[in-house]
MARMITI-399370 format. One record per residue (C-alpha): residue in three letters; residue number from 1; y negated, z negated, x. Coordinates in Angstrom, 3 decimals. Layout:
BEGIN
(atom ALA,NUM,(Y,Z,X))
...
***
This chain:
BEGIN
(atom UNK,1,(0.000,0.000,0.000))
(atom UNK,2,(-3.481,0.811,1.238))
(atom UNK,3,(-6.023,-1.956,1.654))
(atom UNK,4,(-8.340,-0.277,-0.872))
(atom UNK,5,(-5.589,-0.339,-3.526))
(atom UNK,6,(-4.953,-4.016,-2.815))
(atom UNK,7,(-8.654,-4.853,-3.176))
(atom UNK,8,(-8.751,-3.084,-6.560))
(atom UNK,9,(-5.795,-5.232,-7.633))
(atom UNK,10,(-7.676,-8.315,-6.443))
(atom UNK,11,(-10.763,-7.448,-8.495))
(atom UNK,12,(-8.656,-6.997,-11.643))
(atom UNK,13,(-7.201,-10.500,-11.136))
(atom UNK,14,(-10.476,-12.293,-10.233))
(atom UNK,15,(-9.458,-12.853,-6.603))
(atom UNK,16,(-12.671,-13.299,-4.629))
(atom UNK,17,(-13.765,-12.604,-1.079))
(atom UNK,18,(-14.601,-15.742,0.951))
(atom UNK,19,(-15.496,-14.691,4.515))
(atom UNK,20,(-15.138,-12.063,7.234))
(atom UNK,21,(-13.163,-12.661,10.401))
(atom UNK,22,(-12.651,-10.404,13.417))
(atom UNK,23,(-9.288,-9.021,12.309))
(atom UNK,24,(-8.790,-10.525,8.852))
(atom UNK,25,(-10.859,-11.290,5.774))
(atom UNK,26,(-10.262,-14.436,3.733))
(atom UNK,27,(-9.794,-14.278,-0.020))
(atom UNK,28,(-9.404,-17.022,-2.631))
(atom UNK,29,(-7.077,-16.842,-5.618))
(atom UNK,30,(-7.939,-18.996,-8.651))
(atom UNK,31,(-4.355,-18.432,-9.850))
(atom UNK,32,(-2.804,-20.396,-6.964))
(atom UNK,33,(-5.878,-22.216,-5.630))
(atom UNK,34,(-5.151,-20.875,-2.115))
(atom UNK,35,(-7.173,-19.090,0.522))
(atom UNK,36,(-5.266,-16.367,2.359))
(atom UNK,37,(-5.978,-13.746,5.057))
(atom UNK,38,(-5.850,-9.990,4.540))
(atom UNK,39,(-5.875,-7.651,7.560))
(atom UNK,40,(-9.142,-5.738,7.618))
(atom UNK,41,(-8.476,-2.767,9.913))
(atom UNK,42,(-4.996,-1.769,8.735))
(atom UNK,43,(-4.932,1.429,6.703))
(atom UNK,44,(-1.428,0.715,5.427))
(atom UNK,45,(-0.363,-2.907,5.006))
(atom UNK,46,(3.221,-3.601,6.111))
(atom UNK,47,(5.715,-4.407,3.333))
(atom UNK,48,(6.468,-7.957,4.502))
(atom UNK,49,(2.778,-8.745,4.945))
(atom UNK,50,(2.020,-7.303,1.510))
(atom UNK,51,(4.694,-9.461,-0.136))
(atom UNK,52,(3.283,-12.563,1.556))
(atom UNK,53,(-0.270,-11.707,0.461))
(atom UNK,54,(0.825,-11.087,-3.140))
(atom UNK,55,(2.762,-14.365,-3.174))
(atom UNK,56,(-0.257,-16.324,-1.906))
(atom UNK,57,(-2.469,-14.538,-4.460))
(atom UNK,58,(-0.095,-15.354,-7.331))
(atom UNK,59,(0.545,-11.691,-8.128))
(atom UNK,60,(4.278,-11.799,-7.453))
***
């Protein structure tokens, strides 16, 4: 999945951006109450990383 597709999914589920880092951005999910990193410069996010991000976001 591309990062842009993931960010569209985040906006549909009210997941908000928190802060920029050098390699990752932090997002907050009101569903789980967690902050989690998302790689910023990756065009395609690896499957395992994507599953972990979706789990932390409460989308899976």
